N, CA, C, O and the ligand as a Tripos MOL2 file, in Angstrom:
@<TRIPOS>MOLECULE
protein
  305   303    77     0     0
PROTEIN
NO_CHARGES

@<TRIPOS>ATOM
      1 N           2.1480 -166.9020  100.4120 N.3       1 MET1
      2 CA          2.4310 -167.0510  101.8290 C.3       1 MET1
      3 C           3.3490 -165.8280  102.2380 C.2       1 MET1
      4 O           4.2690 -165.4380  101.5180 O.2       1 MET1
      5 N           3.0420 -165.2920  103.3800 N.am      2 THR2
      6 CA          3.7850 -164.1590  103.8440 C.3       2 THR2
      7 C           4.9970 -164.5940  104.5080 C.2       2 THR2
      8 O           5.0130 -165.5420  105.2930 O.2       2 THR2
      9 N           6.0730 -163.8620  104.1770 N.am      3 GLU3
     10 CA          7.4590 -164.1180  104.7560 C.3       3 GLU3
     11 C           7.5910 -163.2080  105.9250 C.2       3 GLU3
     12 O           7.1600 -162.0550  105.8880 O.2       3 GLU3
     13 N           8.2100 -163.7420  107.0090 N.am      4 TYR4
     14 CA          8.4580 -162.9330  108.1940 C.3       4 TYR4
     15 C           9.9360 -162.8650  108.4680 C.2       4 TYR4
     16 O          10.6860 -163.7710  108.1030 O.2       4 TYR4
     17 N          10.3650 -161.7810  109.1200 N.am      5 VAL5
     18 CA         11.7400 -161.5720  109.5020 C.3       5 VAL5
     19 C          11.7210 -161.5300  111.0860 C.2       5 VAL5
     20 O          10.8450 -160.8700  111.6440 O.2       5 VAL5
     21 N          12.6510 -162.2060  111.8050 N.am      6 ASP6
     22 CA         12.7640 -162.0460  113.1690 C.3       6 ASP6
     23 C          13.5910 -160.7810  113.5140 C.2       6 ASP6
     24 O          14.7670 -160.6510  113.1720 O.2       6 ASP6
     25 N          12.9060 -159.8810  114.1990 N.am      7 VAL7
     26 CA         13.5630 -158.6430  114.5060 C.3       7 VAL7
     27 C          13.4040 -158.3380  115.9740 C.2       7 VAL7
     28 O          12.2850 -158.1270  116.4420 O.2       7 VAL7
     29 N          14.4910 -158.3090  116.7090 N.am      8 ASN8
     30 CA         14.3720 -157.8930  118.0430 C.3       8 ASN8
     31 C          13.3140 -158.6790  118.8520 C.2       8 ASN8
     32 O          12.6420 -158.0970  119.7040 O.2       8 ASN8
     33 N          13.1640 -159.9470  118.6040 N.am      9 GLY9
     34 CA         12.1920 -160.7640  119.2670 C.3       9 GLY9
     35 C          10.7930 -160.6820  118.7260 C.2       9 GLY9
     36 O           9.8940 -161.3440  119.2450 O.2       9 GLY9
     37 N          10.5810 -159.8910  117.6990 N.am     10 ALA10
     38 CA          9.2570 -159.7920  117.0700 C.3      10 ALA10
     39 C           9.2380 -160.3850  115.6450 C.2      10 ALA10
     40 O          10.2930 -160.4770  115.0170 O.2      10 ALA10
     41 N           8.1150 -160.7690  115.1440 N.am     11 LYS11
     42 CA          7.9990 -161.2090  113.7320 C.3      11 LYS11
     43 C           7.4050 -160.0880  112.9040 C.2      11 LYS11
     44 O           6.2920 -159.6270  113.1560 O.2      11 LYS11
     45 N           8.1810 -159.6510  111.8940 N.am     12 ILE12
     46 CA          7.7050 -158.5250  111.0820 C.3      12 ILE12
     47 C           7.5100 -159.0520  109.6710 C.2      12 ILE12
     48 O           8.2840 -159.9050  109.2350 O.2      12 ILE12
     49 N           6.5150 -158.5830  108.9450 N.am     13 GLU13
     50 CA          6.4160 -159.0550  107.5150 C.3      13 GLU13
     51 C           7.5170 -158.4330  106.7660 C.2      13 GLU13
     52 O           7.8890 -157.2690  106.9150 O.2      13 GLU13
     53 N           8.0460 -159.3570  105.8910 N.am     14 ARG14
     54 CA          9.2530 -159.0290  105.1280 C.3      14 ARG14
     55 C           9.0620 -157.6970  104.2530 C.2      14 ARG14
     56 O           9.9720 -156.8690  104.2290 O.2      14 ARG14
     57 N           8.0020 -157.5160  103.6110 N.am     15 SER15
     58 CA          7.8620 -156.2970  102.7750 C.3      15 SER15
     59 C           7.7560 -155.1480  103.6070 C.2      15 SER15
     60 O           8.3590 -154.1360  103.2490 O.2      15 SER15
     61 N           7.0430 -155.1320  104.7350 N.am     16 TYR16
     62 CA          6.9540 -154.0650  105.6120 C.3      16 TYR16
     63 C           8.3040 -153.6660  106.1720 C.2      16 TYR16
     64 O           8.6800 -152.4950  106.2290 O.2      16 TYR16
     65 N           9.0270 -154.7340  106.5910 N.am     17 PHE17
     66 CA         10.3620 -154.5660  107.1320 C.3      17 PHE17
     67 C          11.2890 -153.8810  106.1990 C.2      17 PHE17
     68 O          11.9360 -152.8860  106.5250 O.2      17 PHE17
     69 N          11.3410 -154.4850  104.9300 N.am     18 ASP18
     70 CA         12.2290 -153.8960  103.9130 C.3      18 ASP18
     71 C          11.9640 -152.4210  103.6700 C.2      18 ASP18
     72 O          12.9100 -151.6460  103.5290 O.2      18 ASP18
     73 N          10.7050 -152.0130  103.6180 N.am     19 ASP19
     74 CA         10.3200 -150.6100  103.4370 C.3      19 ASP19
     75 C          10.7910 -149.7770  104.5200 C.2      19 ASP19
     76 O          11.3070 -148.6810  104.2990 O.2      19 ASP19
     77 N          10.6320 -150.2650  105.7220 N.am     20 ASN20
     78 CA         11.0070 -149.4810  106.8530 C.3      20 ASN20
     79 C          12.5780 -149.2670  106.9740 C.2      20 ASN20
     80 O          13.0460 -148.1850  107.3280 O.2      20 ASN20
     81 N          13.3440 -150.3510  106.6620 N.am     21 VAL21
     82 CA         14.7130 -150.3020  106.6960 C.3      21 VAL21
     83 C          15.2570 -149.2510  105.6340 C.2      21 VAL21
     84 O          16.1480 -148.4430  105.8980 O.2      21 VAL21
     85 N          14.5980 -149.3570  104.3600 N.am     22 ALA22
     86 CA         14.9850 -148.4430  103.3070 C.3      22 ALA22
     87 C          14.6560 -147.0220  103.7560 C.2      22 ALA22
     88 O          15.4260 -146.0990  103.4900 O.2      22 ALA22
     89 N          13.5010 -146.8300  104.4460 N.am     23 GLU23
     90 CA         13.2220 -145.4940  104.9420 C.3      23 GLU23
     91 C          14.1870 -144.9770  106.0060 C.2      23 GLU23
     92 O          14.5520 -143.8010  106.0380 O.2      23 GLU23
     93 N          14.5810 -145.9010  106.8700 N.am     24 ALA24
     94 CA         15.5230 -145.5320  107.9310 C.3      24 ALA24
     95 C          16.8860 -145.0610  107.3320 C.2      24 ALA24
     96 O          17.5620 -144.1920  107.8840 O.2      24 ALA24
     97 N          17.2440 -145.6670  106.2010 N.am     25 HIS25
     98 CA         18.5600 -145.3010  105.5730 C.3      25 HIS25
     99 C          18.5170 -143.8170  105.0590 C.2      25 HIS25
    100 O          19.5590 -143.2000  104.8400 O.2      25 HIS25
    101 N          17.3610 -143.3070  104.8880 N.am     26 GLU26
    102 CA         17.2550 -141.9500  104.2470 C.3      26 GLU26
    103 C          17.3890 -140.8550  105.4100 C.2      26 GLU26
    104 O          17.5070 -139.6650  105.1170 O.2      26 GLU26
    105 N          17.3700 -141.2450  106.5830 N.am     27 TYR27
    106 CA         17.3900 -140.1440  107.6140 C.3      27 TYR27
    107 C          18.7860 -140.1140  108.3070 C.2      27 TYR27
    108 O          19.5520 -141.0780  108.3010 O.2      27 TYR27
    109 N          19.0350 -138.9710  108.8790 N.am     28 GLU28
    110 CA         20.2280 -138.7420  109.6890 C.3      28 GLU28
    111 C          19.8230 -139.0570  111.1360 C.2      28 GLU28
    112 O          18.9340 -138.3770  111.6470 O.2      28 GLU28
    113 N          20.3880 -140.0000  111.8030 N.am     29 TRP29
    114 CA         19.9930 -140.3860  113.1570 C.3      29 TRP29
    115 C          20.9670 -139.7910  114.1520 C.2      29 TRP29
    116 O          22.1650 -139.7260  113.8790 O.2      29 TRP29
    117 N          20.4730 -139.3550  115.3040 N.am     30 SER30
    118 CA         21.3680 -138.9390  116.4140 C.3      30 SER30
    119 C          20.9300 -139.6460  117.6050 C.2      30 SER30
    120 O          19.7360 -139.8320  117.8400 O.2      30 SER30
    121 N          21.8980 -140.0570  118.3840 N.am     31 LEU31
    122 CA         21.6000 -140.8250  119.6280 C.3      31 LEU31
    123 C          20.9680 -139.9340  120.7320 C.2      31 LEU31
    124 O          21.4800 -138.8640  121.0610 O.2      31 LEU31
    125 N          19.8320 -140.4240  121.2870 N.am     32 VAL32
    126 CA         19.2620 -139.7760  122.4120 C.3      32 VAL32
    127 C          19.5320 -140.7120  123.6420 C.2      32 VAL32
    128 O          19.0010 -141.8210  123.7120 O.2      32 VAL32
    129 N          20.3600 -140.2370  124.5920 N.am     33 ARG33
    130 CA         20.7810 -141.1260  125.7260 C.3      33 ARG33
    131 C          19.6500 -141.4080  126.6610 C.2      33 ARG33
    132 O          19.5880 -142.5170  127.1900 O.2      33 ARG33
    133 N          18.7760 -140.5180  126.9000 N.am     34 GLU34
    134 CA         17.6160 -140.7860  127.7480 C.3      34 GLU34
    135 C          16.3650 -140.1640  127.1100 C.2      34 GLU34
    136 O          16.2450 -138.9440  127.0050 O.2      34 GLU34
    137 N          15.5030 -140.9740  126.7160 N.am     35 ILE35
    138 CA         14.2480 -140.5360  126.1010 C.3      35 ILE35
    139 C          13.4090 -139.8810  127.2390 C.2      35 ILE35
    140 O          13.3290 -140.3770  128.3630 O.2      35 ILE35
    141 N          12.7770 -138.7020  126.8510 N.am     36 SER36
    142 CA         12.0520 -137.9930  127.8640 C.3      36 SER36
    143 C          10.4970 -138.2660  127.5820 C.2      36 SER36
    144 O           9.6570 -137.9940  128.4400 O.2      36 SER36
    145 N          10.1760 -138.7830  126.4180 N.am     37 ASP37
    146 CA          8.7570 -139.1720  126.2340 C.3      37 ASP37
    147 C           8.4690 -140.4420  127.0990 C.2      37 ASP37
    148 O           9.3640 -141.1560  127.5500 O.2      37 ASP37
    149 N           7.1420 -140.6500  127.2840 N.am     38 ASP38
    150 CA          6.7710 -141.8800  127.9990 C.3      38 ASP38
    151 C           7.3130 -143.1100  127.3390 C.2      38 ASP38
    152 O           7.9130 -143.9690  127.9850 O.2      38 ASP38
    153 N           7.1040 -143.1910  126.0780 N.am     39 HIS39
    154 CA          7.7220 -144.2310  125.2330 C.3      39 HIS39
    155 C           7.6550 -143.8460  123.7800 C.2      39 HIS39
    156 O           6.8080 -143.0440  123.3890 O.2      39 HIS39
    157 N           8.5490 -144.4130  122.9580 N.am     40 VAL40
    158 CA          8.4970 -144.1690  121.5330 C.3      40 VAL40
    159 C           8.5590 -145.4540  120.8280 C.2      40 VAL40
    160 O           8.9440 -146.4750  121.3980 O.2      40 VAL40
    161 N           8.1730 -145.4250  119.5480 N.am     41 HIS41
    162 CA          8.1240 -146.6520  118.7600 C.3      41 HIS41
    163 C           9.1770 -146.6750  117.6470 C.2      41 HIS41
    164 O           9.2540 -145.7370  116.8550 O.2      41 HIS41
    165 N           9.9690 -147.7120  117.5810 N.am     42 CYS42
    166 CA         10.9590 -147.8440  116.5370 C.3      42 CYS42
    167 C          10.2390 -147.9710  115.1460 C.2      42 CYS42
    168 O           9.2650 -148.7140  115.0240 O.2      42 CYS42
    169 N          10.7260 -147.2470  114.1180 N.am     43 ILE43
    170 CA          9.9480 -147.2800  112.8230 C.3      43 ILE43
    171 C          10.2670 -148.6650  112.1390 C.2      43 ILE43
    172 O           9.5200 -149.0510  111.2410 O.2      43 ILE43
    173 N          11.2570 -149.3610  112.4950 N.am     44 VAL44
    174 CA         11.5640 -150.5930  111.8050 C.3      44 VAL44
    175 C          10.8580 -151.7950  112.4750 C.2      44 VAL44
    176 O          10.1040 -152.5020  111.8070 O.2      44 VAL44
    177 N          11.0820 -152.0290  113.7390 N.am     45 CYS45
    178 CA         10.5320 -153.2150  114.4280 C.3      45 CYS45
    179 C           9.2480 -152.8600  115.2130 C.2      45 CYS45
    180 O           8.5170 -153.7570  115.6340 O.2      45 CYS45
    181 N           8.9790 -151.5740  115.4050 N.am     46 ASP46
    182 CA          7.8020 -151.0830  116.1500 C.3      46 ASP46
    183 C           7.8910 -151.3890  117.6450 C.2      46 ASP46
    184 O           6.9060 -151.2030  118.3590 O.2      46 ASP46
    185 N           9.0060 -151.8360  118.1250 N.am     47 VAL47
    186 CA          9.1470 -152.0340  119.5530 C.3      47 VAL47
    187 C           9.0060 -150.7380  120.3710 C.2      47 VAL47
    188 O           9.4470 -149.6850  119.9100 O.2      47 VAL47
    189 N           8.4140 -150.7840  121.5510 N.am     48 ALA48
    190 CA          8.2600 -149.6020  122.3320 C.3      48 ALA48
    191 C           9.5500 -149.4090  123.1400 C.2      48 ALA48
    192 O           9.9640 -150.3560  123.8090 O.2      48 ALA48
    193 N          10.2060 -148.2530  123.1210 N.am     49 VAL49
    194 CA         11.3450 -147.9050  123.9320 C.3      49 VAL49
    195 C          10.8830 -147.0080  124.9980 C.2      49 VAL49
    196 O          10.2990 -145.9650  124.7050 O.2      49 VAL49
    197 N          11.1100 -147.3520  126.2430 N.am     50 SER50
    198 CA         10.6150 -146.6220  127.3730 C.3      50 SER50
    199 C          11.4330 -145.3200  127.7950 C.2      50 SER50
    200 O          12.6170 -145.1720  127.4930 O.2      50 SER50
    201 N          10.7730 -144.4920  128.4420 N.am     51 ARG51
    202 CA         11.4510 -143.2650  129.0390 C.3      51 ARG51
    203 C          12.7320 -143.6790  129.8020 C.2      51 ARG51
    204 O          12.7170 -144.6060  130.6120 O.2      51 ARG51
    205 N          13.8100 -142.9790  129.5250 N.am     52 GLY52
    206 CA         15.0310 -143.2280  130.2990 C.3      52 GLY52
    207 C          15.9520 -144.0940  129.5260 C.2      52 GLY52
    208 O          17.1520 -144.1090  129.8010 O.2      52 GLY52
    209 N          15.4280 -144.8560  128.5200 N.am     53 MET53
    210 CA         16.2840 -145.6770  127.6930 C.3      53 MET53
    211 C          16.8820 -144.8250  126.5380 C.2      53 MET53
    212 O          16.4980 -143.6800  126.3000 O.2      53 MET53
    213 N          17.8710 -145.4840  125.8240 N.am     54 SER54
    214 CA         18.4400 -144.6720  124.7140 C.3      54 SER54
    215 C          17.9190 -145.2990  123.3940 C.2      54 SER54
    216 O          17.6350 -146.4900  123.2660 O.2      54 SER54
    217 N          17.8290 -144.3440  122.4200 N.am     55 ALA55
    218 CA         17.3940 -144.7550  121.0730 C.3      55 ALA55
    219 C          17.8420 -143.6950  120.0690 C.2      55 ALA55
    220 O          18.3820 -142.6730  120.4940 O.2      55 ALA55
    221 N          17.6580 -143.8710  118.8250 N.am     56 PHE56
    222 CA         18.1070 -142.9210  117.8830 C.3      56 PHE56
    223 C          16.9030 -142.1630  117.3740 C.2      56 PHE56
    224 O          15.7980 -142.6780  117.1990 O.2      56 PHE56
    225 N          17.2220 -140.8340  117.1390 N.am     57 ARG57
    226 CA         16.0530 -139.9870  116.7420 C.3      57 ARG57
    227 C          16.4150 -139.2250  115.4380 C.2      57 ARG57
    228 O          17.5690 -138.8770  115.1870 O.2      57 ARG57
    229 N          15.3450 -138.9880  114.6170 N.am     58 SER58
    230 CA         15.4630 -138.1770  113.4790 C.3      58 SER58
    231 C          14.1120 -137.4190  113.3380 C.2      58 SER58
    232 O          13.1350 -137.9840  112.8450 O.2      58 SER58
    233 N          14.0690 -136.1630  113.7650 N.am     59 GLY59
    234 CA         12.8240 -135.4710  113.7860 C.3      59 GLY59
    235 C          11.8470 -136.1570  114.7820 C.2      59 GLY59
    236 O          12.1220 -136.3450  115.9670 O.2      59 GLY59
    237 N          10.7240 -136.5000  114.2100 N.am     60 SER60
    238 CA          9.6930 -137.2050  115.0240 C.3      60 SER60
    239 C           9.8190 -138.7460  114.9520 C.2      60 SER60
    240 O           9.0080 -139.4510  115.5530 O.2      60 SER60
    241 N          10.8220 -139.2740  114.2270 N.am     61 LYS61
    242 CA         10.9670 -140.6700  114.0220 C.3      61 LYS61
    243 C          11.9980 -141.2610  115.0020 C.2      61 LYS61
    244 O          12.9370 -140.5880  115.4290 O.2      61 LYS61
    245 N          11.7940 -142.5050  115.3310 N.am     62 TRP62
    246 CA         12.6800 -143.1500  116.2380 C.3      62 TRP62
    247 C          13.1840 -144.4800  115.7400 C.2      62 TRP62
    248 O          12.5120 -145.1540  114.9590 O.2      62 TRP62
    249 N          14.3670 -144.8640  116.1890 N.am     63 LEU63
    250 CA         14.9330 -146.1400  115.7690 C.3      63 LEU63
    251 C          15.5810 -146.7350  116.9880 C.2      63 LEU63
    252 O          16.3600 -146.0770  117.6780 O.2      63 LEU63
    253 N          15.2290 -148.0890  117.2740 N.am     64 CYS64
    254 CA         15.8410 -148.5950  118.4410 C.3      64 CYS64
    255 C          17.3270 -148.9700  118.2020 C.2      64 CYS64
    256 O          17.7580 -149.0120  117.0500 O.2      64 CYS64
    257 N          18.0850 -149.2300  119.2230 N.am     65 LYS65
    258 CA         19.5580 -149.5270  119.1040 C.3      65 LYS65
    259 C          19.7070 -150.8420  118.3330 C.2      65 LYS65
    260 O          20.6430 -150.9810  117.5470 O.2      65 LYS65
    261 N          18.8250 -151.7890  118.5350 N.am     66 TYR66
    262 CA         18.9720 -153.1390  117.9500 C.3      66 TYR66
    263 C          18.8890 -152.9120  116.3780 C.2      66 TYR66
    264 O          19.7300 -153.4260  115.6400 O.2      66 TYR66
    265 N          17.8790 -152.1470  115.8990 N.am     67 CYS67
    266 CA         17.7230 -152.0320  114.4730 C.3      67 CYS67
    267 C          18.8830 -151.1580  113.8900 C.2      67 CYS67
    268 O          19.3780 -151.4400  112.7990 O.2      67 CYS67
    269 N          19.3010 -150.1100  114.6240 N.am     68 MET68
    270 CA         20.4000 -149.3440  114.1080 C.3      68 MET68
    271 C          21.6520 -150.2440  113.9850 C.2      68 MET68
    272 O          22.3370 -150.1600  112.9650 O.2      68 MET68
    273 N          21.9710 -151.0730  114.9460 N.am     69 GLU69
    274 CA         23.1420 -151.9020  114.7740 C.3      69 GLU69
    275 C          23.0750 -153.0760  113.8830 C.2      69 GLU69
    276 O          24.0900 -153.5290  113.3530 O.2      69 GLU69
    277 N          21.8560 -153.5960  113.7000 N.am     70 HIS70
    278 CA         21.6560 -154.7940  112.8080 C.3      70 HIS70
    279 C          21.3700 -154.4230  111.4110 C.2      70 HIS70
    280 O          21.8430 -155.0900  110.4920 O.2      70 HIS70
    281 N          20.6000 -153.3660  111.1930 N.am     71 PHE71
    282 CA         20.0500 -153.1800  109.8500 C.3      71 PHE71
    283 C          20.3660 -151.8400  109.2160 C.2      71 PHE71
    284 O          20.2100 -151.6920  108.0040 O.2      71 PHE71
    285 N          20.7920 -150.8880  109.9690 N.am     72 VAL72
    286 CA         20.9810 -149.5250  109.4710 C.3      72 VAL72
    287 C          22.4860 -149.1130  109.3110 C.2      72 VAL72
    288 O          22.9970 -148.8590  108.2200 O.2      72 VAL72
    289 N          23.1480 -149.0730  110.5280 N.am     73 CYS73
    290 CA         24.4840 -148.5530  110.5130 C.3      73 CYS73
    291 C          25.5100 -149.3610  109.6960 C.2      73 CYS73
    292 O          26.4780 -148.7920  109.1920 O.2      73 CYS73
    293 N          25.3050 -150.6690  109.5650 N.am     74 ASP74
    294 CA         26.2770 -151.5220  108.8770 C.3      74 ASP74
    295 C          26.1280 -151.4000  107.3040 C.2      74 ASP74
    296 O          26.9820 -151.8630  106.5470 O.2      74 ASP74
    297 N          25.0760 -150.7970  106.8930 N.am     75 LYS75
    298 CA         24.8350 -150.7380  105.4660 C.3      75 LYS75
    299 C          25.0240 -149.3390  104.8640 C.2      75 LYS75
    300 O          24.7850 -149.1040  103.6800 O.2      75 LYS75
    301 N          25.4710 -148.4100  105.7480 N.am     76 THR76
    302 CA         25.6510 -147.0040  105.1500 C.3      76 THR76
    303 C          27.1180 -146.8330  104.7350 C.2      76 THR76
    304 O          27.4970 -145.7770  104.2290 O.2      76 THR76
    305 ZN         13.7970 -151.4700  116.1800 Zn       77 ZN77
@<TRIPOS>BOND
     1     1     2 1
     2     2     3 1
     3     3     4 2
     4     3     5 am
     5     5     6 1
     6     6     7 1
     7     7     8 2
     8     7     9 am
     9     9    10 1
    10    10    11 1
    11    11    12 2
    12    11    13 am
    13    13    14 1
    14    14    15 1
    15    15    16 2
    16    15    17 am
    17    17    18 1
    18    18    19 1
    19    19    20 2
    20    19    21 am
    21    21    22 1
    22    22    23 1
    23    23    24 2
    24    23    25 am
    25    25    26 1
    26    26    27 1
    27    27    28 2
    28    27    29 am
    29    29    30 1
    30    30    31 1
    31    31    32 2
    32    31    33 am
    33    33    34 1
    34    34    35 1
    35    35    36 2
    36    35    37 am
    37    37    38 1
    38    38    39 1
    39    39    40 2
    40    39    41 am
    41    41    42 1
    42    42    43 1
    43    43    44 2
    44    43    45 am
    45    45    46 1
    46    46    47 1
    47    47    48 2
    48    47    49 am
    49    49    50 1
    50    50    51 1
    51    51    52 2
    52    51    53 am
    53    53    54 1
    54    54    55 1
    55    55    56 2
    56    55    57 am
    57    57    58 1
    58    58    59 1
    59    59    60 2
    60    59    61 am
    61    61    62 1
    62    62    63 1
    63    63    64 2
    64    63    65 am
    65    65    66 1
    66    66    67 1
    67    67    68 2
    68    67    69 am
    69    69    70 1
    70    70    71 1
    71    71    72 2
    72    71    73 am
    73    73    74 1
    74    74    75 1
    75    75    76 2
    76    75    77 am
    77    77    78 1
    78    78    79 1
    79    79    80 2
    80    79    81 am
    81    81    82 1
    82    82    83 1
    83    83    84 2
    84    83    85 am
    85    85    86 1
    86    86    87 1
    87    87    88 2
    88    87    89 am
    89    89    90 1
    90    90    91 1
    91    91    92 2
    92    91    93 am
    93    93    94 1
    94    94    95 1
    95    95    96 2
    96    95    97 am
    97    97    98 1
    98    98    99 1
    99    99   100 2
   100    99   101 am
   101   101   102 1
   102   102   103 1
   103   103   104 2
   104   103   105 am
   105   105   106 1
   106   106   107 1
   107   107   108 2
   108   107   109 am
   109   109   110 1
   110   110   111 1
   111   111   112 2
   112   111   113 am
   113   113   114 1
   114   114   115 1
   115   115   116 2
   116   115   117 am
   117   117   118 1
   118   118   119 1
   119   119   120 2
   120   119   121 am
   121   121   122 1
   122   122   123 1
   123   123   124 2
   124   123   125 am
   125   125   126 1
   126   126   127 1
   127   127   128 2
   128   127   129 am
   129   129   130 1
   130   130   131 1
   131   131   132 2
   132   131   133 am
   133   133   134 1
   134   134   135 1
   135   135   136 2
   136   135   137 am
   137   137   138 1
   138   138   139 1
   139   139   140 2
   140   139   141 am
   141   141   142 1
   142   142   143 1
   143   143   144 2
   144   143   145 am
   145   145   146 1
   146   146   147 1
   147   147   148 2
   148   147   149 am
   149   149   150 1
   150   150   151 1
   151   151   152 2
   152   151   153 am
   153   153   154 1
   154   154   155 1
   155   155   156 2
   156   155   157 am
   157   157   158 1
   158   158   159 1
   159   159   160 2
   160   159   161 am
   161   161   162 1
   162   162   163 1
   163   163   164 2
   164   163   165 am
   165   165   166 1
   166   166   167 1
   167   167   168 2
   168   167   169 am
   169   169   170 1
   170   170   171 1
   171   171   172 2
   172   171   173 am
   173   173   174 1
   174   174   175 1
   175   175   176 2
   176   175   177 am
   177   177   178 1
   178   178   179 1
   179   179   180 2
   180   179   181 am
   181   181   182 1
   182   182   183 1
   183   183   184 2
   184   183   185 am
   185   185   186 1
   186   186   187 1
   187   187   188 2
   188   187   189 am
   189   189   190 1
   190   190   191 1
   191   191   192 2
   192   191   193 am
   193   193   194 1
   194   194   195 1
   195   195   196 2
   196   195   197 am
   197   197   198 1
   198   198   199 1
   199   199   200 2
   200   199   201 am
   201   201   202 1
   202   202   203 1
   203   203   204 2
   204   203   205 am
   205   205   206 1
   206   206   207 1
   207   207   208 2
   208   207   209 am
   209   209   210 1
   210   210   211 1
   211   211   212 2
   212   211   213 am
   213   213   214 1
   214   214   215 1
   215   215   216 2
   216   215   217 am
   217   217   218 1
   218   218   219 1
   219   219   220 2
   220   219   221 am
   221   221   222 1
   222   222   223 1
   223   223   224 2
   224   223   225 am
   225   225   226 1
   226   226   227 1
   227   227   228 2
   228   227   229 am
   229   229   230 1
   230   230   231 1
   231   231   232 2
   232   231   233 am
   233   233   234 1
   234   234   235 1
   235   235   236 2
   236   235   237 am
   237   237   238 1
   238   238   239 1
   239   239   240 2
   240   239   241 am
   241   241   242 1
   242   242   243 1
   243   243   244 2
   244   243   245 am
   245   245   246 1
   246   246   247 1
   247   247   248 2
   248   247   249 am
   249   249   250 1
   250   250   251 1
   251   251   252 2
   252   251   253 am
   253   253   254 1
   254   254   255 1
   255   255   256 2
   256   255   257 am
   257   257   258 1
   258   258   259 1
   259   259   260 2
   260   259   261 am
   261   261   262 1
   262   262   263 1
   263   263   264 2
   264   263   265 am
   265   265   266 1
   266   266   267 1
   267   267   268 2
   268   267   269 am
   269   269   270 1
   270   270   271 1
   271   271   272 2
   272   271   273 am
   273   273   274 1
   274   274   275 1
   275   275   276 2
   276   275   277 am
   277   277   278 1
   278   278   279 1
   279   279   280 2
   280   279   281 am
   281   281   282 1
   282   282   283 1
   283   283   284 2
   284   283   285 am
   285   285   286 1
   286   286   287 1
   287   287   288 2
   288   287   289 am
   289   289   290 1
   290   290   291 1
   291   291   292 2
   292   291   293 am
   293   293   294 1
   294   294   295 1
   295   295   296 2
   296   295   297 am
   297   297   298 1
   298   298   299 1
   299   299   300 2
   300   299   301 am
   301   301   302 1
   302   302   303 1
   303   303   304 2
@<TRIPOS>SUBSTRUCTURE
     1 MET1         2 RESIDUE 1 A MET
     2 THR2         6 RESIDUE 1 A THR
     3 GLU3        10 RESIDUE 1 A GLU
     4 TYR4        14 RESIDUE 1 A TYR
     5 VAL5        18 RESIDUE 1 A VAL
     6 ASP6        22 RESIDUE 1 A ASP
     7 VAL7        26 RESIDUE 1 A VAL
     8 ASN8        30 RESIDUE 1 A ASN
     9 GLY9        34 RESIDUE 1 A GLY
    10 ALA10       38 RESIDUE 1 A ALA
    11 LYS11       42 RESIDUE 1 A LYS
    12 ILE12       46 RESIDUE 1 A ILE
    13 GLU13       50 RESIDUE 1 A GLU
    14 ARG14       54 RESIDUE 1 A ARG
    15 SER15       58 RESIDUE 1 A SER
    16 TYR16       62 RESIDUE 1 A TYR
    17 PHE17       66 RESIDUE 1 A PHE
    18 ASP18       70 RESIDUE 1 A ASP
    19 ASP19       74 RESIDUE 1 A ASP
    20 ASN20       78 RESIDUE 1 A ASN
    21 VAL21       82 RESIDUE 1 A VAL
    22 ALA22       86 RESIDUE 1 A ALA
    23 GLU23       90 RESIDUE 1 A GLU
    24 ALA24       94 RESIDUE 1 A ALA
    25 HIS25       98 RESIDUE 1 A HIS
    26 GLU26      102 RESIDUE 1 A GLU
    27 TYR27      106 RESIDUE 1 A TYR
    28 GLU28      110 RESIDUE 1 A GLU
    29 TRP29      114 RESIDUE 1 A TRP
    30 SER30      118 RESIDUE 1 A SER
    31 LEU31      122 RESIDUE 1 A LEU
    32 VAL32      126 RESIDUE 1 A VAL
    33 ARG33      130 RESIDUE 1 A ARG
    34 GLU34      134 RESIDUE 1 A GLU
    35 ILE35      138 RESIDUE 1 A ILE
    36 SER36      142 RESIDUE 1 A SER
    37 ASP37      146 RESIDUE 1 A ASP
    38 ASP38      150 RESIDUE 1 A ASP
    39 HIS39      154 RESIDUE 1 A HIS
    40 VAL40      158 RESIDUE 1 A VAL
    41 HIS41      162 RESIDUE 1 A HIS
    42 CYS42      166 RESIDUE 1 A CYS
    43 ILE43      170 RESIDUE 1 A ILE
    44 VAL44      174 RESIDUE 1 A VAL
    45 CYS45      178 RESIDUE 1 A CYS
    46 ASP46      182 RESIDUE 1 A ASP
    47 VAL47      186 RESIDUE 1 A VAL
    48 ALA48      190 RESIDUE 1 A ALA
    49 VAL49      194 RESIDUE 1 A VAL
    50 SER50      198 RESIDUE 1 A SER
    51 ARG51      202 RESIDUE 1 A ARG
    52 GLY52      206 RESIDUE 1 A GLY
    53 MET53      210 RESIDUE 1 A MET
    54 SER54      214 RESIDUE 1 A SER
    55 ALA55      218 RESIDUE 1 A ALA
    56 PHE56      222 RESIDUE 1 A PHE
    57 ARG57      226 RESIDUE 1 A ARG
    58 SER58      230 RESIDUE 1 A SER
    59 GLY59      234 RESIDUE 1 A GLY
    60 SER60      238 RESIDUE 1 A SER
    61 LYS61      242 RESIDUE 1 A LYS
    62 TRP62      246 RESIDUE 1 A TRP
    63 LEU63      250 RESIDUE 1 A LEU
    64 CYS64      254 RESIDUE 1 A CYS
    65 LYS65      258 RESIDUE 1 A LYS
    66 TYR66      262 RESIDUE 1 A TYR
    67 CYS67      266 RESIDUE 1 A CYS
    68 MET68      270 RESIDUE 1 A MET
    69 GLU69      274 RESIDUE 1 A GLU
    70 HIS70      278 RESIDUE 1 A HIS
    71 PHE71      282 RESIDUE 1 A PHE
    72 VAL72      286 RESIDUE 1 A VAL
    73 CYS73      290 RESIDUE 1 A CYS
    74 ASP74      294 RESIDUE 1 A ASP
    75 LYS75      298 RESIDUE 1 A LYS
    76 THR76      302 RESIDUE 1 A THR
    77 ZN77       305 GROUP 0 **** ****
């Protein structure tokens, strides 16, 4: 049976989620106050963050604030 994790209002498969969080820990994130792309996808929860919102960026990867606060920044 597949285990799911509640993330930011979405259900994510546990193994997929764990891999993504582990990956997120390997990057240096910097806050982008206003995204200029139409939207970006968080690498952990895959939620779409719209233009004008803030999120964290590392190269071409994006992390939403929810995942940063709940899964990434408190474990570093
Ligand atoms: Zn996220």
